[in-house]
N, C-alpha and C positions, 0 to 999 in steps of 0.2 A: 397402463395408463407410465401417460409422456411425464416425463421429467421437469420443472420446473426452475432451469436454472433463473436463479437470483445476483447479475455479477453485477455492479455502475458498468465499469469496464473492460470490455472484453478486444479488446483493439492487439493485443498481441503486441510481441516485442518490435524494436526499434522501426527494425529490418520488413525492407516490403511496403510500407501502409503507403495509398491510398493519398495520394498530395495533394492542396489543397490552399492553390495560392492564395487566399489574405483571410485575416477573419475577419467571420462577419460581428461584428458591432450589433450591439441592439438599445438602445431606450432606453429608458428603466420601464414605461408603457408595455413595449415591449416583449423586453423580460418577464418582469408581470403577470403580461397576459400570457405567457408558455407556461413562466413555471405555475399558476396554475391549474395548468394542463399534466404535466407531468413533474414534478419540486428536483433539480438537480441547484449541486452546487451553487452559487455568482461567482466569479471573478472579476474582480474592479478594478481598473487601473484613474488611478488620478495623476491624474499632470496639467500642464500648465502653457500659455501660446510662447514663453519663453524661455520654456524647458531645458535644455543643449539637449540632459540628459534623456532629455522622454523623448522628441527626436529621433535619438540615435537606437535608444528598445526597440521601437517600431521601429526601423529599420533592419536592428537585427532578432532579434531575439521573440518578436513579434510576425517576425518574418518565416520564419520555421516551420522547414513544411511538418515536422514533427510535432511539436506547440500549438501549430497551428489547427493541426486535425485534432490533435489530443482535444484543443482546445475549446474548439465546432462541438465538435463532436460530446463528449462532457460536462460540460458548464455555460452561465449564462454568463458571458465576457457582454463585461458599461463602461466603457469612455468616461471619463466622473473631467468633465476642468472646474479644479477647485478654486481656482478664480473665477464661478461663473455669477454673475446677479441672477442667476433663474432661479427661481420654486421647487424643490422638488417630494414627491412623494413618493411613496416610497417604504411599504410596507403598513400604511395605514395610518400613516404616523408625517404627517408634513412635517417641511423643514426650508424653513427662510431662510436665505441670503444677509452675511452679517459684514458691517459699512466698518474700514479701521481703514479711517483718512482719504484716499482717491481711487484704494482699494474694496474689491470687494470680496465675499470669501462663500469658498460654499456651505449651504448646511452643513448636510449630508456627510460633504472633507471633514467640516469643523468634530463630527457625532465621533464619525467613523474609523479618522487618524489618531482621535480621539482630543484634539491641540494642537494636536505635533504636526505643524507644516509641513514637509520636506517630501521636493518632485525628481523622479517618479514617486507613484506609493501604490505596490499592487499590495490587495483584502482578498482576502478565500475567504468567504460568508458562507455558512448553510445556517439555517436555523431550525431543521428536525432535528439536529446534530448537534446544536449550540454553539456551532464553529464558525471561528470568529476569528482570522491568522494576520494580521500587517505584517508588512513586509515595509520596510521601507529600503528606499535607495535603487539601482541600476540592479538589471539580474539579468547573469549573461544567461549562452544560450546550456547549456548543460544543467546552469542548475535549477532552471525554469524546468525541465524537460523531470527532474527530479523532486521536485515538487508538486508536477502534476500524477507523478504516479502515487507519490507519495497520499496526495489525498483520493483518488477513484480506485488509487488496489486498498481504499482502507488500510491503513499503514496508518493517520495520523489517529487510529486509535489505539495502538497498541506499542506506536516505539520517539520516542524520542525522533523531533526533527534535526536541529544537529548531524547525532551521528548519523540516521538513514542515508541524506542526502552524502557524507562524507563515504559509508560506504556505496552505495549508489554511486560517485567519483569514480571508485576503485573497481566496480563492474563496469559502466559503461562511457568514463571517461576518459587522457591521454595514458596510458598509460596502464589500462585496466585488464585482471586480472586474469589469464584465457580460460579456457575450455578445458575441460582431462583432467584425467585422476592429480591429485598434490603429497608432495611428501607426507604422510601422519592425518590425514584425507580419514574421516568416513570411508568402511567398507560396507560395502552392500550388499548383502544378501540374492538371490536370484529364490526368484520364489520358491522354484518346482524342489530346493536343498531345508525349506525354510520350513518342511515337517517335521522330517529328520534331525533337522539342527537343536529344534526344537525341543525333538526326542528329548539329544543327548543332551542337552545343556539345558534348565530348568534357565529361562534368562527372559526377563521384559521384551515385549515385542515394541521399538517405534515404528508407525509406518509412515512418509510424507507421501502429502497428495501435492503431487505438481501439477505446475500447465505447462506447454510451450508456448504461451497466450499471456501471461504472468508476467512480468519485469521483477516480485519482486519474489518471483518463483525462485527465478536463472542466481538477482542474488544470493536468495538462500542457500541455491549448492556451492554456489564459487567463491563465497564468502562463508559464511557460514561453519560447512561442513567440514569445509578448509583447514582451518582452525585446533590447532596441536591439544588445545587444551576439552572443543568440545569432542572430539575421535579420542581420547584418553576417556571420557565419561557415557560418553556412548562406551567403546569399549568394556569397559569396567563392568554395563548396563544391561544391554537392551544388544539385540536380534534387531535389525535395522534394515530395513527393504523403503521403497519406496516406487511408486507407481505416476504415472501422467493422465489425469485423470479419460484423454478419449485414447491410451491404452488403446488394442488392439488384440490382444493379445488372452488365452481364457486362465485362466489362470486359475490355482487350489489357496485358499487362506481361510486359516481355523478350520479343516474340516468341508467346509464352503466349497463352492466352482461360483465364477462369479465370467463373465467374458462382456464385450461389446453392446450396447444396447440398438447399438442401429442409428439409422440416422433422422428416425423418428425424435430421437432423445436425442439427439442433435451431438454425434454420435461418443454420448459419456459412456464409461466405464463400470460393468453394476458398482465393485464396493465401490465406486465412487459414489454411485446413488448411493447403498446402503448406510454409506459413513458417516452421510454429512447432510441426510436427513432433508431429502429435499432445498437443499440449502446449500449449493455449491461454495465454498470457503474458499479459493486458492491460498497462497498455499495455509496448508495445516498439514500437522504432525497431532497423529494420534498415537494414546499408551497406552497399552494391555499387558494386564498379570501375567505371572507365568504359570497361569489357566488358562488362557487368554478373553482372559475377563478384561473390558475398555472400561480405563478408572478415568480417564482425561483430553479431550478435545484443546489444543492450543489454538486459534486460527492466526491467517495473518502473520504477515512480516516477525521473525524472532531474531537479535542481531545479540553479538558474540556471549559478549554480558550479562542478560537475563539467560540466554542460552545455557550456560551453560548449571545455573542457577538453578532452570529451570532444572536442566537436566540428575543435579544433580541430590536433590526435591525429590523428584517421584521413585533415582534408584536406588535414593540405600535408605526408603522408605519412610524418609521424614514428614513425610505428610501423613501416616500414621500415627504419630504423637505431639503433630502441631498444626498447628492454620498456618498457609503461606505467609503474609503479615509474619509473625511472630516464629520460620528458619530466615528473613530476609534480615528482622531484629538483628536473629545469632551471628547472624554470617556478619552486620555493620560491627560491633561487637565484635571477632573478629579481627574484622581489619586492622585497628585501632593496635 
């Protein structure tokens, strides 16, 4: 049986993408028609004819090949003149223009920008997820790339935007963290040594599922697992393994043997398939108890602060006596 890979974005990291020349801006009727066939998030660019920063953003950010490819493949891009006198229909609602003196204002702009009209303003909108993020002002290229990863790799479900963008810049920006092990980083065990180590020292197991084409996977490798405090929690409680979802190795895990599933299954590894339950979500962290029983799955990006808390909550067995919410309250009191 083929494994069905359900992902929003399979673009990979920023190097080596097929370059496109320009964003394929759509009218609202065009975007609505395509949305009915295949729902995807919208990215709205609200501009005016007199806005210099709007023109600058068009020449820089919206001309960057990475941004162009990301938006064309994963979003419905719509450009709206916020001072248009046009009547607009969007999601079965009609937006009439509003006149103030000699100026007209788009009814859709007034509602989406919540009355705070400044230009340019970018809106990420996706109805099924109740996603409506308004970002006023010029967005430079690197920040826009981070925003696009934040949405397409589902990081918005689990991490704060500002913290993620800071981490994104640490990995992909100027002076980025380099590949390779860092002092006090997490030490990954080889699968061939795992069973003997598990028998010799009873610990829980942490398995990090990653993908070479996942930008947030790379971020966790370079930022989270190189954090000395995260590494200390990991060493204290866990045996640590990592697996690329398309690894070609045949390996043994918890007495079962797994291999690559071949081209019919997207060259995915059988262990990744078994862990993912037919819905591949990367990055992912899987926790197992001392006897090999699955305790918890954590999908998508995990930042340093939340990572330390999760590792202690599960590693120290606090999860056996209190809820996650009560644990967070306890930790908050300890910092007072």
